[in-house]
C-alpha positions as CSV (number, residue, x, y, z in Angstrom):
1,M,61.4,51.2,25.0
2,N,62.2,50.7,28.7
3,E,65.8,49.4,29.1
4,K,64.8,47.3,32.1
5,I,62.3,45.3,30.0
6,P,63.5,42.5,27.7
7,Y,61.9,42.8,24.3
8,P,61.6,40.2,21.5
9,K,63.5,41.2,18.4
10,N,60.3,41.4,16.3
11,E,58.4,43.3,19.0
12,S,56.4,45.5,16.5
13,Q,55.3,42.5,14.5
14,R,54.4,40.6,17.8
15,L,52.2,43.5,18.9
16,S,50.5,43.6,15.6
17,V,49.7,39.8,15.9
18,L,48.4,40.4,19.5
19,D,46.2,43.2,18.3
20,S,44.7,41.0,15.6
21,Y,43.1,38.9,18.4
22,Q,41.3,42.0,19.8
23,I,41.3,40.3,23.3
24,I,43.0,42.9,25.5
25,D,40.6,44.5,28.0
26,T,37.8,42.0,27.2
27,Q,35.7,40.4,29.9
28,R,36.6,37.3,31.8
29,E,35.4,34.1,30.1
30,E,34.8,30.7,31.6
31,D,36.7,28.9,28.8
32,F,39.9,30.7,29.9
33,D,39.2,30.6,33.6
34,G,38.7,26.8,33.4
35,I,42.3,26.5,32.0
36,T,43.8,28.6,34.8
37,R,41.9,26.5,37.4
38,L,43.3,23.4,35.8
39,A,46.9,24.8,35.8
40,S,46.5,25.7,39.5
41,E,45.2,22.2,40.3
42,I,47.9,20.4,38.3
43,C,50.8,22.4,39.7
44,G,49.4,22.7,43.2
45,T,49.8,26.5,43.3
46,P,47.5,29.2,44.8
47,I,48.0,31.5,41.8
48,A,47.6,30.8,38.1
49,L,47.4,33.4,35.3
50,I,46.8,33.8,31.6
51,T,48.8,36.9,30.7
52,L,49.1,39.0,27.5
53,L,51.8,41.6,27.1
54,D,51.2,44.9,25.2
55,E,53.5,47.9,24.9
56,R,53.3,48.9,28.6
57,R,51.7,46.2,30.7
58,Q,50.9,42.6,31.3
59,W,47.2,42.1,31.3
60,F,45.4,39.1,32.8
61,K,42.8,37.5,30.6
62,S,42.3,35.1,33.5
63,A,43.5,35.1,37.1
64,I,43.1,32.6,39.9
65,G,44.3,33.7,43.3
66,L,44.8,37.4,42.4
67,D,42.2,40.2,42.4
68,I,44.1,42.6,40.0
69,D,43.8,42.7,36.2
70,G,47.5,43.3,35.4
71,T,50.8,44.9,36.3
72,P,53.3,47.2,34.6
73,R,55.3,45.4,32.0
74,E,58.6,46.3,33.7
75,H,57.5,44.2,36.7
76,A,56.3,41.3,34.7
77,F,58.1,37.9,35.0
78,C,56.2,37.0,31.8
79,A,58.1,39.7,29.9
80,H,61.2,37.6,30.5
81,T,59.5,34.3,29.6
82,I,58.5,35.4,26.1
83,V,62.1,36.1,25.2
84,E,63.2,32.6,26.3
85,H,64.2,30.5,23.3
86,S,62.5,27.5,24.8
87,G,59.4,29.4,25.7
88,I,59.6,28.2,29.3
89,M,60.9,29.9,32.4
90,E,61.0,28.5,35.9
91,I,62.2,30.4,39.0
92,P,62.3,28.2,42.1
93,D,63.1,31.2,44.5
94,A,62.8,34.7,43.0
95,R,64.3,36.2,46.2
96,A,67.6,34.5,45.4
97,D,67.5,35.5,41.7
98,S,69.4,38.7,40.7
99,K,66.8,39.5,38.0
100,F,63.9,39.5,40.4
101,A,65.1,39.9,43.9
102,E,64.2,43.7,43.9
103,N,61.0,43.3,41.9
104,P,58.0,44.9,43.7
105,L,56.0,41.8,43.1
106,V,58.6,39.8,45.1
107,K,59.3,42.3,47.8
108,G,55.6,43.4,48.1
109,D,52.2,42.0,47.3
110,P,51.6,39.2,46.1
111,G,55.0,38.1,47.5
112,I,56.2,35.9,44.6
113,V,58.7,33.3,45.5
114,F,58.1,30.6,42.9
115,Y,57.2,31.2,39.3
116,A,56.8,29.0,36.2
117,G,55.6,30.2,32.9
118,V,55.1,28.9,29.4
119,S,54.8,31.2,26.4
120,L,51.6,31.5,24.4
121,I,52.7,31.1,20.8
122,G,50.3,32.8,18.3
123,T,50.3,32.9,14.5
124,E,53.7,33.3,12.8
125,G,55.4,31.9,16.0
126,M,54.9,35.1,18.0
127,P,54.9,34.9,21.8
128,L,51.9,36.9,23.0
129,G,52.0,36.2,26.7
130,T,52.1,33.2,29.0
131,I,50.2,30.8,31.1
132,C,52.0,30.8,34.5
133,V,51.7,29.5,38.0
134,I,52.9,31.3,41.1
135,D,53.5,30.3,44.7
136,R,54.7,32.0,47.9
137,I,57.1,29.2,48.8
138,V,60.1,27.6,47.1
139,R,59.3,24.8,44.8
140,K,60.0,23.2,41.4
141,L,57.6,21.6,38.9
142,S,58.0,18.0,37.8
143,P,58.6,17.1,34.2
144,R,55.0,15.9,33.9
145,Q,53.7,19.2,35.4
146,L,55.8,21.2,32.9
147,D,54.5,19.1,30.1
148,A,50.9,19.7,31.2
149,M,51.6,23.5,31.3
150,Q,52.8,23.3,27.7
151,I,49.6,21.5,26.7
152,L,47.5,24.1,28.5
153,S,49.3,26.9,26.7
154,K,48.2,25.4,23.4
155,Q,44.7,25.2,24.7
156,V,44.8,28.9,25.5
157,I,45.9,29.7,21.9
158,A,43.2,27.4,20.6
159,Q,40.6,29.4,22.5
160,M,42.0,32.7,21.3
161,E,42.0,31.4,17.7
162,L,38.4,30.2,18.1
163,R,37.4,33.6,19.5
164,K,39.1,35.4,16.6
165,K,37.3,33.1,14.0
166,V,33.9,33.7,15.7
167,R,34.5,37.4,15.7
168,K,35.5,37.5,12.0
169,L,32.5,35.3,11.2
170,S,30.2,37.7,13.0
171,E,31.7,40.7,11.2
172,A,31.4,38.9,7.9
173,N,27.7,38.0,8.7
174,L,27.0,41.6,9.6
175,Q,28.6,42.9,6.4
176,L,26.7,40.3,4.4
177,R,23.4,41.3,6.1
178,E,24.1,44.9,5.4
179,T,25.0,44.1,1.7
180,N,21.8,42.0,1.4
181,E,19.7,44.8,2.8
182,F,21.3,47.3,0.4
183,I,20.7,44.9,-2.6
184,Q,17.1,44.4,-1.4
185,R,16.5,48.1,-1.2
186,F,18.2,48.7,-4.5
187,A,16.2,45.9,-6.2
188,T,12.9,47.3,-4.8
189,T,13.7,50.8,-5.9
190,A,14.9,49.7,-9.4
191,A,11.8,47.5,-9.9
192,H,9.5,50.3,-8.9
193,D,11.4,52.8,-11.2
194,L,11.0,50.3,-14.1
195,K,7.3,49.7,-13.7
196,N,6.2,53.1,-14.7
197,P,8.0,53.4,-18.0
198,L,7.1,49.8,-18.8
199,S,3.4,50.6,-18.2
200,S,3.7,53.5,-20.5
201,I,5.3,51.3,-23.2
202,S,2.6,48.7,-22.9
203,M,-0.2,51.3,-23.1
204,S,1.5,53.0,-26.1
205,A,1.8,49.6,-27.8
206,E,-1.8,48.7,-27.2
207,M,-2.9,52.1,-28.6
208,L,-0.6,51.6,-31.6
209,V,-2.1,48.1,-32.3
210,R,-5.7,49.6,-32.3
211,H,-4.6,52.5,-34.5
212,L,-3.0,50.1,-37.0
213,Q,-5.9,47.8,-37.0
214,D,-8.1,50.6,-38.2
215,K,-5.6,51.2,-41.0
216,E,-5.4,47.5,-41.7
217,D,-1.6,47.7,-41.6
218,E,-0.7,44.0,-41.0
219,K,3.0,44.4,-40.9
220,G,2.8,47.3,-38.5
221,I,0.3,45.4,-36.3
222,K,2.7,42.5,-36.1
223,L,5.6,44.7,-35.0
224,A,3.5,46.5,-32.5
225,S,2.1,43.3,-31.1
226,T,5.6,41.9,-30.7
227,N,6.5,45.1,-28.8
228,L,3.4,44.7,-26.6
229,S,4.1,41.1,-25.9
230,S,7.7,41.8,-25.0
231,S,6.8,44.7,-22.7
232,K,4.3,42.5,-20.9
233,K,6.8,39.8,-20.4
234,L,9.4,42.3,-19.1
235,T,6.7,43.7,-16.8
236,Q,6.1,40.3,-15.4
237,L,9.8,39.8,-14.9
238,V,10.1,43.1,-13.0
239,N,7.1,42.1,-10.9
240,D,8.8,38.9,-10.0
241,M,12.0,40.7,-9.1
242,L,10.0,43.1,-7.0
243,D,8.3,40.2,-5.2
244,Y,11.7,38.6,-4.6
245,S,13.2,41.8,-3.3
246,L,10.4,42.2,-0.8
247,R,10.3,38.5,0.2
248,P,13.7,36.9,-0.5
249,E,12.5,33.7,1.2
250,I,10.5,32.8,-1.9
251,L,13.7,31.9,-3.6
252,T,14.0,28.7,-1.5
253,K,10.3,28.2,-0.5
254,N,8.1,29.2,-3.4
255,H,8.7,26.3,-5.7
256,L,6.4,25.5,-8.7
257,Q,5.8,22.7,-11.1
258,I,7.8,23.5,-14.2
259,N,7.4,22.0,-17.7
260,L,10.7,22.5,-19.4
261,K,9.6,23.3,-22.9
262,D,7.1,26.0,-21.8
263,F,9.7,27.4,-19.4
264,L,12.5,27.6,-22.0
265,A,10.1,29.2,-24.6
266,K,9.1,31.8,-22.1
267,T,12.7,32.4,-20.9
268,I,14.2,32.6,-24.4
269,S,11.5,35.1,-25.5
270,M,12.7,37.5,-22.8
271,I,16.1,37.7,-24.5
272,S,16.8,39.8,-27.5
273,M,18.4,37.2,-29.8
274,P,20.2,38.1,-33.0
275,E,19.0,36.4,-36.2
276,N,22.1,34.2,-36.4
277,V,21.4,32.4,-33.1
278,L,20.1,28.8,-33.2
279,I,19.0,27.3,-29.9
280,Q,18.4,23.6,-29.6
281,I,16.2,22.5,-26.7
282,P,15.4,19.0,-25.4
283,Q,12.6,17.2,-27.4
284,Q,11.3,15.6,-24.2
285,D,9.1,17.8,-22.0
286,Y,10.7,17.2,-18.6
287,A,8.8,18.2,-15.5
288,F,10.2,19.1,-12.1
289,R,9.6,21.5,-9.1
290,T,11.9,24.4,-8.2
291,S,12.0,28.2,-7.9
292,E,11.0,29.5,-11.4
293,I,12.4,33.0,-11.0
294,A,15.7,31.7,-9.8
295,L,16.0,29.1,-12.6
296,Q,14.9,31.8,-15.1
297,Q,17.7,34.1,-14.0
298,I,20.2,31.3,-14.3
299,F,19.2,30.5,-17.9
300,I,18.9,34.1,-18.9
301,N,22.5,34.7,-17.8
302,L,24.0,31.6,-19.4
303,L,22.1,32.1,-22.7
304,T,23.0,35.8,-22.8
305,N,26.7,35.0,-22.3
306,A,26.6,32.3,-25.0
307,V,25.4,34.9,-27.4
308,R,27.6,37.7,-26.2
309,Y,30.8,35.7,-26.4
310,N,30.3,34.1,-29.8
311,D,32.4,35.0,-32.9
312,K,30.9,32.4,-35.3
313,D,28.7,33.2,-38.3
314,V,26.0,31.0,-36.7
315,C,25.8,31.0,-32.9
316,R,24.7,27.5,-31.9
317,I,23.5,26.8,-28.4
318,E,22.3,23.4,-27.1
319,I,20.3,22.9,-23.9
320,S,20.1,19.5,-22.5
321,C,18.2,18.2,-19.4
322,Q,18.0,15.0,-17.4
323,V,15.7,14.5,-14.4
324,G,17.2,12.0,-11.9
325,D,16.4,10.8,-8.5
326,G,16.3,13.9,-6.3
327,Q,17.9,16.3,-8.7
328,T,17.6,17.7,-12.2
329,M,20.8,18.1,-14.4
330,F,21.1,20.7,-17.1
331,S,23.8,21.8,-19.5
332,V,24.1,24.8,-21.8
333,S,26.7,24.3,-24.6
334,D,27.8,26.8,-27.2
335,N,30.3,27.2,-30.1
336,G,31.7,30.5,-28.8
337,I,35.1,31.9,-28.2
338,G,35.8,29.6,-25.2
339,I,37.4,30.2,-21.8
340,P,41.1,29.8,-20.9
341,N,41.8,26.8,-18.7
342,D,43.4,29.0,-16.0
343,A,40.2,31.0,-15.8
344,L,37.6,28.2,-15.5
345,E,37.4,28.5,-11.7
346,K,37.8,32.3,-11.5
347,I,34.8,33.1,-13.6
348,F,32.4,32.2,-10.8
349,S,34.1,34.7,-8.4
350,K,32.6,38.1,-7.8
351,N,33.8,41.0,-9.9
352,V,36.0,38.8,-12.1
353,T,36.0,39.5,-15.8
354,I,37.9,37.4,-18.4
355,N,37.3,39.5,-21.4
356,E,37.4,43.3,-21.5
357,S,34.3,43.4,-23.8
358,D,32.0,40.9,-25.6
359,C,31.4,40.5,-29.4
360,F,29.1,43.6,-29.2
361,N,31.8,45.7,-27.6
362,Q,29.9,45.8,-24.3
363,S,31.9,45.4,-21.1
364,S,31.0,43.0,-18.3
365,T,30.5,43.7,-14.6
366,G,31.7,40.3,-13.5
367,I,28.8,39.6,-11.3
368,G,26.7,37.4,-13.6
369,L,28.3,34.0,-13.2
370,H,28.9,34.7,-9.5
371,T,25.1,35.3,-9.2
372,V,24.4,32.1,-11.2
373,R,26.5,30.0,-8.8
374,F,24.9,31.7,-5.8
375,L,21.4,30.9,-7.1
376,I,22.3,27.3,-8.1
377,E,23.7,26.7,-4.6
378,K,20.5,28.1,-3.1
379,L,18.6,25.6,-5.1
380,G,20.7,22.8,-3.7
381,G,23.0,22.2,-6.7
382,K,26.4,22.8,-8.2
383,I,27.8,24.2,-11.4
384,S,30.9,23.4,-13.4
385,V,32.3,24.4,-16.8
386,E,34.3,22.8,-19.6
387,S,35.7,24.9,-22.4
388,E,38.1,24.9,-25.4
389,I,39.4,28.1,-26.9
390,S,37.7,28.9,-30.2
391,K,35.5,25.8,-30.0
392,G,33.1,26.7,-27.2
393,S,32.0,26.1,-23.6
394,R,29.7,23.8,-21.8
395,F,28.1,24.8,-18.5
396,S,26.7,21.9,-16.5
397,F,24.7,22.4,-13.3
398,T,22.2,20.5,-11.1
399,I,19.4,21.6,-8.9
400,R,17.6,19.7,-6.1
401,N,14.1,18.5,-7.0
402,T,11.5,19.5,-4.4
403,V,8.1,18.1,-3.6
404,K,4.9,19.7,-2.6
């Protein structure tokens, strides 16, 4: 460090905070230039600056009355301002001040005589630079002018914070877009890879049914027909997934009229249910409009979890539904192992697993319920869960009803 330059005690931390804004060497921006113009008008000075100090220089994010973009840090008045406890420094006549009388900015261009600066205080209370006004004559700011400068310093930080948030949001959106593109490519590839073996299974099952019909093997025909029916349903599900991966907008735009009983029968048939599972569905055949493939994925996940995390001799699952004004409400209740209270919110987060393995000794990826919440929110609804250890869980969610 240069012994002629005053440094804050936490200089390395200050520089780290400054770096987090990623603002040094960026282009001039009207939002900042407007603040320096206002400072110049309020204080009646020909020069006003927004300065930021890195390891070796003071850089001007905005400058009124100067055509340069910065100076060496050892010449910077602002380097002294940021170490002031009050965050304010005013020099009526730099020529008569022992600290600054020999400063090149005083003896040479721009000929600083008067200086007043207010520190820009960033996160964690770190002084990052200043907003300052400069004149070539002796003067002193009034209390109201100093107060205005402090207000403007906060506006500078507010602009810097806004800029940081916009940048982070843009980065997050880019990452999300890249992730979505990867998932879309993966889903497309996976769906295509599944279609060929599924087609072979279907053709084999059809041939087996015909062969057994010739032999009049009723039991074999029944088993082969079940295999054929399941493979066709799975093929349809893969086709739906492929359609969605190619055109993700169908999730929110391609809504169909759904009759609940038929929908649940079709969905349940896609899941391999153990013999000890009893599922109770609503007696009334509710009708509503929504994305069938999205709702199907929601129910498949919730029902599968109800079976996987159940330690009872008889796994009981109850599905209820109520169609209201503008939304449809569902619940899926079970008598499973339950979820700890401190985990009720965590389970909807990505890659969070509460149990190392289910009742079939299979591990979880932790993306199922995260996907469920994502799909429900895309359908204009919300999901919540109530649970009691050893007694079971109840997942309740809504979706927005749509019209043609």
